[in-house]
Steps between C-alpha positions, in 0.01 A plus 500: 500500500225469739451802728352440851334756717699667783474442866347188633419659820384861511446653845153632565548825696281603765654799675483531880375799687226731439476875429145594401393875528131577522353742251340704758152469381255510778259196541139619456294448804162314485189704529323258751581514858538122526753517218676779655528311834645201311880492482622505151775259400844637442562567135690223310845631454710358198834342590831429344395149432271629213820516286590179313820411299722244368879525487781551746544774750884502488779705367495464126143360509192585324124462603181536300204583707136598518402802700203515741151568331438861449855602470539818291870573558796304630848604619813317626686700761309806360596444130200434269451139375309442178171325557332312214164304553606496865814336437870624549860397504782597753869431466757526768865592436798303576572740789135560592450588866333248745185691521244662260137607516243437225207740543156488327256798485141387486208676325355611829830669608625230731843350487626136523872472573697173476832498664735283290811331639773444233724211570867577476729275294867418532695590186801336352791741568857470355782711675787584258754669727763540222308666241377856452120556426561669166781435255658797305232722327394388166451795262294288257255393780472851624392605156272223426335425829287815560293454173428126576382581853280769349340245277448262776344760726277620220383135439408453874299830497284369224128409607329228293179302517691170589324262729773246562533622865176286561681169399723251677841564344685235313878458442608657173760219459573179663857426601754506781485811731860647486436832679268585784296805569640723766842379509759759563871574514686717761824651354737599796202559715305708231171333374461451133172463318302195582383256228175632382357178339550132445741353257403178306801325320398381154662460163480782238175471314294345767154631477383786745129525571273771650456419873151669473275699278630851437603780257849529373645831637859479396666290228865613460599552131861454605684331792516717822843515674396299802151341406578407131199433294231608750125433495245645739143419552234694694250280669283785648462673829875596500619138474757433228749240384850545363675233296887549439779367294272379221638371173185590312182703560189392315261782607473877466389785733131522525441120421264320726633169608348203664617270791734236359554674154846467372648856484876447460787280559776459766843662433817649637471863397604782724689445822476117520756227571309232312148439348223551739159669549484774766141551602408789731152619632398840642187634658549884471841550664499177696723223366347161539644154514366289195559178715253618756247639236504197275600226745774234444616422151279212370652191364504530104 
């Protein structure tokens, strides 16, 4: 199976607007009268265009960028962003607000602020006016679910040396998309949880490959009630992949995997109506759309 790289067109972002704050350092005067009489040029102020990135500024999108030269700290709406070799990534949740601010602190104390406009999206909504949101309580689920959620939370909290965040993501499997990210059902006017990933319909046993380099942070030793056999990979900088309903897992926690490496097989374990792969992506707490991050599914 040939894996092709992701998006064919990545948007180069140059944020509009400028917010540069001077450091307050006084300009030293020249000692000669002639020099003192000559008007000094205004100091060059860095602008938001000093940021560069590729990716999509949209709900469910991800960008990888380069900060202005001399940046020592970076924040998104006041929250610290990891900066490595001048590079960073940012993810935008399915319900991200339309505006955000990326701010760089320079070595001389000045700031460069880049206002970001996050493009909203129209999500597929199904209204089921005859069904309740929750069926009768399931005592088995009530007993099993908390430990499973604890394992998933602990896995996402792990910090590794993974560098896959730098790569263009590839699809972990090629097939028909049977479930879209962000789709949601409304039960008698009460919203249910939206679909947090992409479903790819494939037969049991079809190979699943790593979408980018990373470190395995969860490899379920038994099927979870909803996710079935679940595999999670950290790609670094808070970005991670979850692959659900697997029939087989070929790696263990702590393993370093390479992009395109076979790591498991498609299945129908957990809560699944048929064999398929569920692929979800997160950056910190932001749920991302794999179709935006990796681009359209290439022809196999």
